[in-house]
C-alpha positions, 0 to 999 in steps of 0.5 A, a space after each residue: 409677393 406683392 399682396 404680402 408687401 402691400 399688406 405689410 404697408 397697410 398699418 403705416 397709414 393707421 399709425 400715423 393717423 392715430 398718432 397725430 389724432 392722439 395729439 390733437 385729442 389731449 390739446 384739450 387736456 393741456 389747456 385744462 392742466 395748464 390752468 393747474 400747472 405752470 408751463 414748464 413745470 408741466 412740461 417736466 412732468 410729463 417727460 419725467 413720468 414718461 421717463 419712468 414709464 419708457 425705462 424698460 424700452 431705453 437698453 439698447 436691443 442686441 439687434 440694433 447697431 450703437 449709436 454714433 455722432 449723427 445718430 445722437 445728434 439727431 436724437 438731440 434735435 428731434 426732441 429739442 425742435 419736435 418736443 422743447 422748442 415746438 411747445 415754446 413757440 405754439 404755446 407763446 404764439 397762440 398767447 401772443 395772437 389767436 386760435 384762429 391764427 394759429 389754425 391757418 399757420 398750422 396748415 402749412 405743416 405738410 407742405 413744410 414737411 415735403 419740402 424739408 424732406 425734398 431739401 435733406 433726404 432727397 425725397 421726390 416731389 411727386 404731383 400726388 404727394 403736392 396735391 395731398 399737401 395742398 388739400 390738407 393746406 386748404 382743408 386746415 385753413 378752411 376749418 381755422 377759418 370757420 371758427 369763430 374769431 372770439 376776440 379782436 385782439 388778433 388785428 394787432 397781435 405782434 408780428 413776433 406772434 406770428 414769427 413763433 407760430 411759423 417757427 412751430 411749423 418749421 419745428 414740428 416738420 423737422 421733428 417729422 424728417 429727423 424721426 424718419 432718419 432714425 427709423 431707418 436705424 433704431 426701433 420705434 420704441 428706444 426712439 421714443 424713450 430716448 427723445 423723450 429722455 432728451 426732453 427731460 434734460 432740456 426743460 428740468 432747468 425751468 421746471 425746477 425754477 417753477 417748483 417752489 412757486 406751486 402749491 401741491 397741497 392744493 393738487 386735487 386727484 383728478 388733476 393728478 390722474 389727468 396729468 399721468 394720462 396726458 404724460 403717457 399720451 403726449 410723450 409715449 403712446 403718439 411719438 410710439 405710434 408716429 415711429 412705427 408708422 414712419 418704418 413703413 412710408 417716407 417722411 413726405 407722405 407721413 407729413 401729410 398725416 399731421 391734418 389729422 392734429 388741428 382736425 381733431 382738436 377741432 373735434 374735441 372742441 366741437 364735442 367736448 366744449 360745445 362749439 358749433 360747426 358749419 358747412 365749412 367745417 364738412 368742407 375742410 374734413 372732405 378735403 382733409 380725407 381726401 388728402 389722406 387718400 392721395 398721400 396713402 394711396 399705391 402708385 
């Protein structure tokens, strides 16, 4: 029985790590798409395409209980914080400061997840989880510091830019905790579909506002294909993988896997964009892997 239970829990780390790696990898794609589409129109198209793809995931299965008021609030908060507000805070925060500042601030996600899990879910802060969060934060901090500064605008960045980045960290951590609550009652496919629908509702007014100013005739076929891939990966596959992984792991331990997001983003920059990598990048990767090992190690 013990061996069977252990094997049942094995896929959870794989789901979570793959989800965050996918999120980090399509950051580069989103940068390319922002050059073609306005930000809110891009978000609206993303949610609309994913909604069509997940239409068959939306109806309630006969095995699931009906949603109560608390479940509806959790779905709205999950989409508002994890889909809508996170994107707005991160995009405008990076625009006001720098990518280096964003990497350093995002290193606080695992510790924030553990703290919110302790406050709202009553999960115990074990020394192993705290050590894993510390390794993840230190690894991402080194990774950010190892990157070239680019321009010198960071020194003159406004305070509200850093506040927006910190808000993005809190939004992502709250999304993790909210998803854990929902995964105890709903299946990962339906959670993904409903959260995406809420995202579409929230961003639709802003997306429609940007439609008249967009030149649809200049849209290339390659950009359209990239948009479809980005939409399915961001709103469908990554969310489903994350919710599936949460079925077998506490929110505090799952939060450590957010370390894969900036690591994957850095890998895309090095392998795809040709950015240089040094010794600090290797140290950061080693610390991140150590944090994952501590988080997934059986007691």
